[in-house]
C-alpha positions in Angstrom: 152.0 79.2 76.2 152.5 76.8 73.1 155.6 79.3 72.5 157.0 78.9 75.8 156.9 74.7 75.9 158.3 74.7 72.1 161.2 76.9 73.1 162.3 75.0 76.6 161.7 71.6 74.6 159.0 70.8 77.4 157.3 67.0 77.1 154.1 67.4 77.5 153.6 63.2 78.8 156.3 64.9 81.5 153.9 67.9 82.2 151.2 65.5 82.5 152.7 63.2 85.0 154.1 66.4 86.9 150.4 67.6 87.9 149.2 63.8 88.6 151.8 63.5 90.9 150.5 66.9 92.8 147.4 65.5 92.2 148.4 62.1 94.4 150.7 64.7 97.1 147.3 67.0 97.5 144.7 64.2 98.1 147.1 62.4 100.7 147.8 65.5 102.6 143.8 66.2 102.6 143.2 63.0 103.6 145.6 63.0 106.5 145.6 66.3 107.7 142.9 65.7 110.2 144.9 62.8 111.6 147.5 64.8 112.7 145.0 67.7 113.8 142.7 65.6 115.6 144.2 65.6 119.3 144.6 69.7 119.2 141.0 70.5 118.4 139.7 68.1 121.0 142.5 70.2 123.6 140.7 73.5 121.8 136.9 72.3 122.4 137.8 71.3 126.1 139.6 75.0 126.4 137.1 77.0 124.7 134.1 74.9 126.6 135.9 75.9 129.9 136.5 79.7 128.8 132.7 80.2 127.1 130.4 78.6 129.5 126.3 78.5 128.5 124.4 80.7 130.6 121.0 78.9 131.4 118.6 81.1 134.1 116.8 79.4 136.6 114.5 82.8 137.5 111.0 81.8 138.3 111.8 77.7 138.5 112.0 75.6 141.7 115.6 74.6 142.4 116.3 70.6 141.6 118.7 68.3 143.1 121.2 69.0 140.8 121.7 72.6 141.7 123.8 71.5 144.5 127.0 71.1 142.2 125.7 74.1 139.9 128.4 77.0 140.4 126.5 80.2 141.4 127.9 83.8 141.4 126.4 86.6 143.8 128.4 88.7 145.8 130.1 87.2 148.7 129.6 87.5 152.4 132.5 86.8 154.1 133.6 86.5 157.9 137.2 85.6 159.4 137.8 82.1 160.3 140.9 80.2 160.7 142.7 82.8 158.2 140.5 82.0 155.4 137.9 83.9 153.7 134.8 81.6 154.3 131.3 81.9 152.7 128.6 82.4 155.2 125.2 81.4 153.0 121.9 79.9 154.5 119.8 77.5 152.8 117.3 79.8 152.5 119.6 82.7 151.1 121.1 80.2 148.7 117.7 79.9 147.3 116.6 83.4 146.6 119.9 84.2 144.8 119.6 81.4 142.4 116.1 82.4 141.8 117.4 86.0 140.8 120.3 85.1 139.3 121.7 83.4 136.3 123.6 79.8 136.6 126.5 79.0 135.1 127.3 75.2 133.5 130.0 73.5 132.2 130.3 70.9 129.5 132.7 68.7 129.9 134.7 68.2 126.1 135.5 64.4 127.3 132.0 63.7 127.3 131.7 64.6 123.6 134.8 63.7 122.1 135.0 59.9 123.3 137.2 57.2 122.1 134.3 55.8 120.1 133.5 59.4 118.1 137.3 59.9 117.8 137.2 56.7 115.5 134.0 57.5 113.8 135.6 60.8 112.7 138.8 58.6 111.3 137.1 56.4 109.8 133.6 58.5 108.5 136.5 59.4 105.4 137.3 56.1 104.1 133.3 55.1 104.3 133.3 58.0 101.5 136.2 57.4 99.8 135.3 53.7 98.9 131.8 54.7 96.9 132.9 56.5 94.4 136.0 55.0 93.1 134.5 52.9 90.7 131.9 55.4 89.6 134.7 57.9 89.0 137.0 55.4 87.1 134.1 54.8 84.8 133.3 58.8 84.2 137.1 59.3 83.9 137.1 56.7 80.8 133.5 57.8 79.4 134.3 61.9 79.8 138.1 62.2 79.9 140.1 62.1 83.5 141.0 65.7 83.6 137.7 67.0 84.4 137.0 64.1 87.3 140.4 64.4 88.6 139.9 68.4 88.9 136.5 68.3 90.2 137.7 66.1 92.6 140.5 67.9 94.1 138.7 71.0 93.9 135.7 70.2 95.8 138.3 68.7 98.3 140.0 71.8 98.5 137.0 74.0 99.0 136.0 71.4 101.9 139.2 71.0 103.3 139.2 75.0 103.4 135.8 75.0 105.2 137.0 72.2 108.0 138.1 74.4 110.9 134.9 76.8 110.8 132.3 74.4 110.4 134.5 71.8 113.6 134.2 75.4 115.6 130.5 75.5 114.9 129.5 72.4 114.6 131.4 70.1 116.7 131.8 66.3 115.7 128.7 65.7 114.2 129.2 67.8 111.4 133.2 67.1 111.4 132.2 63.4 110.6 129.4 64.4 108.2 132.2 66.8 106.7 134.9 64.1 106.5 132.2 61.5 104.7 131.6 64.1 102.1 135.5 64.9 101.7 135.8 61.0 101.1 133.3 61.2 98.3 134.9 63.6 96.6 138.0 62.2 97.1 137.4 58.9 95.9 137.8 59.2 92.0 141.2 60.7 92.5 143.4 57.3 91.6 140.8 56.3 89.2 140.8 59.2 87.1 144.5 59.7 87.4 145.2 55.9 86.1 143.0 56.8 83.2 145.2 59.9 82.3 148.3 57.8 82.4 147.1 54.9 80.3 146.6 57.8 77.5 149.6 59.4 78.3 152.4 56.9 79.5 154.4 55.0 76.7 154.9 51.4 77.8 158.3 51.5 78.0 158.3 54.2 80.7 155.3 52.7 82.8 157.4 51.6 85.2 159.0 55.1 86.2 156.4 57.2 85.2 153.8 55.3 86.8 155.3 54.2 89.7 156.7 58.1 90.1 152.9 59.2 89.9 151.4 56.4 92.2 153.4 56.8 95.0 153.3 60.5 95.6 151.4 59.7 98.8 154.6 59.2 100.5 155.5 62.6 99.6 152.1 63.7 100.6 152.1 62.4 104.3 155.3 63.6 104.9 154.3 67.4 103.7 151.6 67.1 105.9 153.6 66.2 109.2 155.8 69.0 108.3 152.7 71.6 107.8 150.9 70.1 111.2 154.7 70.3 112.8 155.2 74.2 112.1 152.6 75.2 114.7 152.3 72.6 117.4 150.3 75.0 119.8 146.5 73.8 120.2 145.1 77.5 118.4 147.6 76.9 115.5 146.0 73.5 114.2 143.6 75.5 111.6 146.9 76.6 109.6 147.5 73.3 108.3 143.8 73.1 106.7 144.6 76.3 105.2 147.3 75.7 103.8 146.4 72.1 102.4 143.8 73.6 101.2 145.2 76.7 99.3 147.8 74.6 97.5 145.4 72.1 96.2 143.3 75.2 94.9 146.4 76.7 93.5 147.4 73.2 91.9 143.4 73.1 90.1 144.1 76.2 88.5 147.9 75.0 86.6 146.0 71.4 86.0 143.2 72.8 83.6 145.4 75.6 81.8 148.3 72.8 81.2 146.4 69.1 81.0 144.2 67.3 78.8 142.7 64.1 78.9 144.6 62.8 76.0 147.7 63.8 73.5 145.3 64.5 71.2 143.2 66.9 72.7 146.5 69.2 73.8 147.1 72.2 71.6 150.8 72.2 73.4 152.2 69.3 72.1 154.2 68.5 69.7 153.7 66.3 66.7 156.4 64.4 67.0 155.7 63.7 70.8 152.1 62.8 70.2 153.1 60.7 67.3 156.1 58.6 69.9 153.2 58.3 72.0 150.5 56.7 69.7 153.4 54.1 69.2 154.4 53.1 72.2 151.2 53.0 74.2 149.0 49.7 74.7 148.2 48.3 71.3 145.2 47.2 72.5 144.3 50.8 74.4 141.3 52.4 72.4 141.9 55.8 71.2 139.8 56.7 68.5 136.2 58.6 69.4 134.3 55.9 67.6 135.9 53.1 69.8 135.3 55.1 73.2 131.8 55.1 72.3 131.9 51.5 72.1 133.5 50.8 75.6 131.2 53.8 77.0 128.2 51.3 76.2 129.7 47.8 77.1 131.8 47.2 80.6 132.5 43.8 81.1 131.8 43.7 84.9 131.0 39.9 85.2 134.9 39.1 83.4 136.4 41.6 85.8 135.0 40.3 88.9 135.9 36.4 88.0 139.2 37.3 86.9 141.8 35.7 89.7 144.8 38.4 88.9 142.1 41.2 89.8 141.3 39.8 93.7 145.6 38.7 93.8 145.3 43.0 93.2 142.9 44.0 95.4 144.4 41.7 98.5 147.9 43.5 97.9 146.0 46.8 97.8 144.6 46.4 101.0 147.9 44.9 102.8 149.7 47.7 101.5 147.0 50.6 103.0 147.0 48.9 106.3 151.0 48.8 106.4 150.6 53.2 105.0 148.2 53.7 107.9 150.2 52.7 110.4 153.1 54.3 109.1 150.9 57.7 109.0 150.0 56.9 112.8 153.4 56.7 113.8 154.1 60.6 112.5 150.7 61.2 114.5 152.6 59.9 117.7 155.3 61.7 117.3 153.6 65.3 117.1 152.0 64.3 120.1 155.3 63.6 121.7 156.8 66.8 120.6 154.0 68.7 122.2 154.0 67.0 125.3 157.4 67.7 125.7 156.7 71.7 124.7 159.1 71.3 121.6 158.8 72.2 118.3 159.6 70.6 115.0 162.7 71.9 114.4 163.7 71.4 117.9 162.6 67.4 117.3 164.2 67.9 113.9 166.3 64.4 115.0 163.4 62.5 115.4 161.0 64.3 113.0 163.4 62.9 110.1 163.7 59.5 111.2 160.2 58.8 110.7 159.4 61.3 108.0 162.6 59.6 105.9 161.0 56.0 105.4 158.2 57.8 103.4 160.7 60.0 101.0 163.1 57.0 101.1 159.9 55.1 99.2 159.2 57.2 96.7 162.6 57.3 95.6 162.8 53.5 96.1 160.0 53.4 93.8 161.9 55.3 91.0 164.5 53.0 91.2 162.2 49.7 91.3 160.3 51.3 88.1 163.6 52.1 86.2 164.9 48.5 86.8 161.4 47.3 85.2 161.2 48.9 82.3 164.9 48.1 81.9 164.3 44.5 82.5 161.1 44.8 80.2 162.7 46.7 76.9 165.4 44.4 77.1 163.8 41.0 77.3 165.7 39.8 79.9 162.2 39.4 81.6 158.4 39.7 80.4 156.1 42.3 82.0 154.5 39.5 84.0 157.9 37.9 85.1 158.9 41.8 86.1 155.6 42.5 87.8 155.8 39.3 89.9 159.6 39.6 90.5 158.7 42.8 92.4 155.6 40.8 94.3 158.6 38.3 95.6 160.6 41.3 96.6 157.9 42.5 98.8 157.0 39.1 100.0 161.0 39.2 100.9 160.8 42.5 102.5 157.6 42.0 104.7 158.9 38.8 106.3 162.3 40.1 107.1 160.4 43.3 108.5 158.2 40.9 110.8 161.7 39.3 111.8 163.5 42.3 112.4 160.5 44.7 113.5 162.2 45.7 117.0 165.6 46.1 115.4 166.9 49.5 114.1 167.1 47.4 110.7 163.6 46.6 110.2 162.6 49.8 108.7 164.9 49.5 105.9 162.9 46.1 104.5 159.6 48.3 104.8 160.9 51.1 102.7 162.2 48.1 100.1 158.4 47.1 100.3 156.6 50.3 99.3 159.4 50.8 96.7 158.4 47.6 95.0 154.6 48.0 95.5 154.3 51.1 93.5 157.1 49.4 90.7 155.3 46.2 90.9 151.0 46.1 92.2 150.3 50.0 91.7 150.6 49.9 87.9 148.7 46.6 87.6 145.5 48.3 86.3 147.2 49.9 83.4 149.0 46.5 82.0 145.9 44.4 82.6 143.4 46.9 80.9 144.5 49.9 79.2 140.9 50.8 77.9 139.3 49.8 81.9 142.5 51.5 83.6 140.1 53.4 85.5 137.7 51.5 86.5 140.3 48.8 87.3 141.9 50.9 89.8 138.5 51.9 91.3 137.9 48.3 92.0 140.7 47.5 93.3 142.3 50.7 95.4 138.5 51.0 96.4 138.5 47.8 98.5 141.9 48.2 99.1 140.8 51.0 101.1 139.0 49.1 103.4 141.8 48.4 106.3 141.1 52.2 106.7 137.5 51.9 107.5 138.4 48.7 109.7 141.9 50.0 111.2 141.0 49.9 115.3 139.5 46.2 114.8 142.4 45.1 112.6 145.0 46.2 115.3 143.3 45.0 117.9 143.5 41.5 116.1 147.3 41.8 114.8 147.9 42.6 118.9 145.6 39.8 119.9 147.1 37.0 117.7 150.0 36.8 116.2 149.3 34.5 113.6 147.7 37.7 111.7 151.3 39.2 110.7 151.9 35.3 109.3 148.5 35.3 107.2 149.7 39.0 106.3 152.9 37.7 104.6 151.7 34.6 103.6 148.9 36.7 101.2 151.8 38.4 99.7 153.0 35.0 98.5 150.0 33.8 96.9 149.8 37.5 95.4 152.8 37.1 93.6 151.7 33.6 92.2 148.4 35.2 90.7 148.7 38.9 89.6 149.6 39.3 86.1 151.0 42.5 83.7 149.2 40.8 80.8 146.7 42.3 78.9 143.4 40.5 79.9 140.8 38.9 77.7 138.1 41.4 79.1 140.0 44.6 77.6 139.6 43.4 74.4 136.0 42.7 74.3 134.7 46.5 72.9 137.4 46.2 69.9 135.5 42.4 69.0 132.7 44.2 69.1 133.7 47.3 67.2 135.2 45.0 64.7 131.5 43.0 64.4 
């Protein structure tokens, strides 16, 4: 394989970024696959509960009052009356038949899939997802992002493939546990990707490459929508889980074969590229084995948690995830509308494109914003912090304009611009602030930033009842723009001082 890479002049940092992008896409398809299928799962459960009733023998048992509403099967004894067949059964005959035959009872699926159960199924993923962010980041820094990221996607893929079987045999309780486990396994994805990017991506390419990778969720949401929309019939919902799970397994095989945690460990990288990455990565990044051991021994938790830019980063992540959850719900509603009308994805192609296009536009906008950031920093027009704050101000203006024009056609363009600026200005900050602890910072910011996914029903209710909530959200972006920093923070250098001492 080394000969192939050399012949094609493939840069290994681009290969690493490509597979990291696919990892984020897989993570989002796994996360949102159930969101787009839950209604069809409930309809199938209801249909099967009627088609396959539970049999309960009452032979030898007295009849209770509840038997009056029980359906009983036995040969008809009829007589003609008013042009209709009427079953003539005396009370004594009914009692005898009940004692001799089986009684068929049906359970109502709506009693099982209540609104509260649906909410618990949805939020159970985020409960597990938040738990493993910080541990995943520290493990990626200690043992390398390759195996942490690979294990995260692999386990999530296996559980996704098992979802149809578990749902059909275990019901909503088993599905809640399954989604909790999937979230638990998927939690280290973003921290591990950040740890990899800190090692592989040169500073002068960070805006473009990192925003390209970290915005992959926009492609993932679009892809899972298309996969679910290909089969709108209730019985086809399992296909999406098999496609998503199989794709993640294929990614794992390719990722393990060609990607490595650090450039020095890769047998496929050319010496010229390795030297270039060494010269261009952050000067404060510790890359030697001895330095890694120092980093592993000391994590400056108190300094991190007392750092104002981190809390600005957390607040920005929360608001972004809130917006992204709401956009994903719009896709889900579109699928429901198409299914209600008896339409397919392709018949409703215009509607599908109208809703999915913003996600693709957001990804493209992130590439444009990232390229602009790299240009401004490389030519000394703005410092790194000023550039990230410029993107934050752009987000603030875009969010404000979106709220003003929320009911108009141009509102979506403002949200697209906000999402694009977010990935180039906010999402890459863990790599700016602390290259040595990029995984841990991403674990803190993205883990706590996922809180809206856990509390989304409550947050949406508050936003609908109190108009001031939208204004508060816009004001928070303004505060974040004033406190975020693209400079390397003091706690990043603490291990170096210990090593020198």
